[in-house]
C-alpha positions, 0 to 999 in steps of 0.5 A, a space after each residue: 918444284 912442289 905439286 902443291 904449289 904448281 896446282 894451287 896456280 891452276 886454281 888461281 887461274 881457274 878463279 880468274 877465269 870465272 870472275 871473267 865469266 861472272 861479269 861478261 855473262 851479265 843479262 845473257 840469254 840464248 842468242 848471246 850464248 850462240 852468237 854473242 848477240 852479234 856484237 863481239 868485238 873482231 880484234 878479241 875474237 881474232 886473238 882468241 882464236 888463235 888459243 882455240 886453234 893451237 890447243 894443248 896438243 899444238 903446245 906439246 906435240 908440235 915441238 915434239 915433232 922437230 926431232 923426227 920431222 924437222 920443220 916439216 909441220 910448217 908445211 901444213 901452217 902455209 896450207 892453212 894460210 891459203 885455207 884462210 883466204 877462201 875461208 875469208 873470201 869465199 865462205 863468210 861472205 855467204 854465211 853473213 848473207 844468209 845471217 845464219 846462227 849455224 853455219 849448218 843451215 845452209 845445207 838445208 837451205 840448199 841441199 834439203 833437211 838430210 844435208 843438214 842433219 848429216 853436216 851437223 852429225 858429221 860435225 858433232 862426231 868429229 869435234 867431240 872426239 877431237 876435243 876430247 883427244 885433245 883434253 886428254 893429252 893435257 889432263 894426263 900431263 897434270 896427271 903425271 907430273 902433279 896429281 899423281 904426286 898428290 894422290 888424286 886419281 885420273 878420274 877425279 882430275 877429268 871430273 873437276 877440270 871439266 866442272 871447271 869448264 862447265 862453270 864458266 861456259 854453262 851461262 855465257 856461252 860464246 859471249 863469255 869465251 870470247 874474252 876468256 879465250 882472249 885471256 887464255 891465248 895471252 897466258 899461252 903466248 906468254 908462257 911460250 915466249 918465256 919457255 923460249 927464253 929459258 931455255 935458250 939461257 941454259 943452252 948458253 947462248 942467245 936466239 941467233 946462236 940457237 938457232 944456228 945450232 939447231 940449224 947445224 942439226 938439220 932441224 929447220 929443213 921445212 920442205 920434204 921433196 920426197 913425193 912417196 913420203 906422207 910429208 911431202 911439201 905438196 901433200 902438205 900444203 894442199 892437206 893443210 889448206 883444206 884441212 883449214 877450210 874443213 876444221 875451221 870454215 866449215 867448223 860451227 866452233 870456229 865460225 860461231 866466234 867469227 859470225 858473232 862479229 857485228 858485220 862481214 868487213 870486221 869478220 874478214 879482218 879477224 881472219 886475216 888478223 889471226 892468219 898472220 899471227 898463227 904463222 908467226 906461233 907456229 914458227 915459235 913453237 918449232 923453234 921451241 922444239 928444236 932448242 928443247 931437242 938440244 938441251 935434252 941431248 945436253 942432258 941426256 933426256 931420252 922421253 917420247 915426243 909428246 913427254 919432251 916438253 913436260 919432262 924438261 918444264 917439270 923436271 928439276 934441270 931448270 930454273 924452278 919457275 919455268 914449271 909455273 910458267 908450263 903449267 899456266 901456258 899449257 891450261 891456257 892452251 887446254 881451256 880454249 880447245 875444250 870451252 869452245 868445243 862444248 859450247 859449239 857442240 850444244 849450239 849445233 844440237 839445239 839448233 841443228 838437230 832440235 831446231 831450238 831457234 825456230 820452234 815456239 817454246 818460251 825463252 825459259 824452256 829453251 834455256 833449260 833445253 840448252 842446259 840439258 843438253 850442255 851438260 850431257 855434252 860435258 858427260 860425253 867429254 868425260 867417258 871419252 877422256 876415260 877411254 883415251 886413257 884406256 887406249 893410251 896413245 899419246 901420238 895425238 897430234 897424228 890421230 886428230 888429223 887423220 880423224 879429222 880427215 876422215 870426218 870432215 871429208 863429207 862436210 867439205 864435200 856437201 859445201 863444196 856441191 852446194 856452192 859450185 853446182 845448181 844441182 839438188 840431191 834425192 834426200 834418201 840417198 845423201 846419208 848413204 853417200 856421206 857414210 860410204 865415202 869416209 868409209 872407202 877412203 879410210 880402207 884406201 888410207 889403211 892399204 897406204 899406210 898399214 903400219 899406222 893402223 896396225 900401231 892404233 889397232 894394236 893388230 897385225 893386218 897383213 896389209 904391207 906386201 899389198 900395200 907395196 903392190 899397189 902404192 909402191 911406197 907412196 903414203 897418203 898424208 894430209 891430203 886425206 881430207 881432200 880426196 875424201 872430199 873429192 870422193 864425197 862430192 863425185 858420189 853426191 853428182 851421182 845421186 843428184 838431180 837437174 832440178 834447180 834447188 830454190 835456195 
């Protein structure tokens, strides 16, 4: 299909987003930017969160995983279910009881100012790197299959997409994103179902027939019983549970939307509804991966996992219409993960670092500061995407989960310590513990899986013999965030005092 036609659909889609943003941002202020004036409809939040949680990485990478990992990814999704239950019935009541705008304010009230700064800083680091990794993957696909053919350089593509996102988020913030995420989630899910339908039709079968075909190939295996494997089912389920708690329940971006709902009961309905739909949607993505591999075998297509879906959708093998469907669904998956990230990072920095919500500045000056922070984060996104382009590593989902396990561990340790104990902390040592813990875990993980780090760093670490003697083939998987959180918790316990915090 003509790249001009495909690009015109990208522009048309953005114009629709801009119109929605213009309408929803009327009368907006700092409170509507940060928490949507606490008037968000829980059903819209639940539906929109699906798009934010899945993102373009899920859309491209999860189907690509099926060829090497079958349906093992669904083990992580089952862990998410357990994590979301904890979020809904343990963390949300806490956030609503304290009437928080930023969830990291809890850390200050319970553990002191340094805990607050540490929590906010680790969120900013993790969300900024994770979101730009997702952004790079989608921009790279648009670049390879559309914009290279139009002679548009990668740097200009990145700049234009970030400008697009800035135009519809800088004014309305969360108030706007609740509605744009709903629109974008709709586009992604419709695109997902349409792509499944087209690929099944090209295989000359129906849904049940396709399911039998991928089952015959062994792709539908969900549980891995090899305890040494990084994808062992207990590792994935436990890891998924604590990844969900950390990356959703302790994440300002995700919780910012939840606490914008007017009351706790509606927020809990939002979380559990979102969870139910997410299970089904992830199964559909895995099913799509199975039929894409069947189609690739039929057509002798051999490409890297993350290139499988775009190669088939934007190639010449299928009906031309699927290219348009794929592009709309892909950018529908892209925008929610990036617009929400920039908005939440702005909120976190303004509230947790600058304390904008409690200082005595007039509203207009606060808004000016917020806009400066918002545009600064967009500039940082731009630079980080260019760095990812220079590295040119397409195994993004693996990197994101690994990086999250390292950077969200201190958050998990801090919140767990605050909730499960009544001890206070020596303020000058909090930073020390929260830096040493993830660094030591990263070293242990490198010993467990030296080949992963060698591949990413493009150097030989010479750790394979040491790894075999210590771990005997055992690979740390997604339980990394749990181990990190436990180590952080133990470190905090060591530097704690018996004095009970006033909070």
